[in-house]
C-alpha positions, 0 to 999 in steps of 0.5 A, a space after each residue: 500499500 502507498 501511504 503519502 503524508 503531506 506535511 507543512 514543516 519539518 517535524 510536523 510528520 513525526 508530531 502528528 504521526 510519528 509513530 503510525 509512520 513507523 507501524 506503516 513501514 514495519 508493515 512493509 507499506 511504502 510511504 512518502 513524506 512531503 514537506 511543503 515549507 521551510 519552518 524557519 523562515 518565518 522567525 525572521 532570525 538565526 539561531 532558531 529564535 523568533 523575532 518580533 521583526 517582519 523584515 530581514 536583512 541578506 546576512 540574516 536571510 543567508 544564515 537562515 538558509 544554511 539552518 534550513 539545509 541542516 534543518 532538512 537533514 534532520 528531517 532526513 535522519 528522523 525519517 530513517 529511523 521511522 523506515 522512510 527513505 522517500 522524503 521531498 522538500 518544496 519551497 512554499 513560503 514559511 507561515 505564509 502559505 495563505 499567500 499562495 493560491 489554493 490552486 498552486 498548493 493544489 497543483 503541487 500535490 495533484 502532481 506528486 499524487 500523479 506520480 506516487 499513486 497512494 492508496 491513503 493520504 495523510 495530512 494536517 487538520 483545519 482546526 489549527 492556529 497555524 495557517 500552513 496547516 489550514 492552507 494545506 488541508 484545504 488543498 487536500 481536499 481538493 487535490 484528493 477529490 474523487 474522480 474516476 481513476 483515482 487509487 485515493 480510498 481514504 483521507 485522514 488529518 493529524 493533530 500537531 501538538 503546539 498548534 492544533 489545541 490552541 485553536 479556540 474554541 473549536 477542537 480536533 475531533 479524532 474518529 480513528 485511533 492507532 495503536 503505537 504502544 510499540 512504537 512510541 519510543 521510536 517516535 520520540 527518538 525521531 522527534 529527538 532528531 530535530 534538537 532545534 525544535 524540541 522544547 521544554 516540558 510543559 510545552 506541548 512540543 516536548 518529549 514528556 508532553 508527547 509522551 503524555 498525548 499519546 497516552 490520553 488518546 490510548 486512554 480513550 481507545 484502550 491501548 497505552 499509547 495511540 495517535 489519533 486522526 479523524 477521517 476526511 474522506 473514504 471511498 470503497 466499492 
């Protein structure tokens, strides 16, 4: 089975479904990860720190470009731990994908789908404070619309800790739970490759929080640890 994962930024794929990715590769499925934006340039500063400024000078921009290369190496190393070698990076503007037309994002996804021919597609939920996450969800809905000849049978949405839970007052309401009790350690190991993206507890993007979240979803689905999704669309004969 071909599994396509569409993530806005490096580390989203691990935060959202790292354990499930590992489960898929253990089951000998063919997994492809596509990361759309850099995850850095919106910070408008170097050393992975956020700046309140919008404009940046050429020197800062050059330093950030080096950090983007480094972050993509982290993404490849994290993917390798999960058993994935097919990872692709696009160059959409970080935290400004709302400035890009839905058509342009959709066409990029359609091109990937045409070549990879996925059976299942995973992407972000639209209940999320991050504009890139919402833009990618909307484009995925369009790119995966049911049509004759499509192999896509299921489309799922996942949450991103430190982004999804802050979309007040609505909330992420999953209806699919995948047991990652045997994969949670590998998920956290893969996440650790993103050394610049991890935070200290109680931040949602910390090792302790990620483990707690997996236990929370496990507690509502009968597992020790789980990842949660909602099924956006299923097509069956």
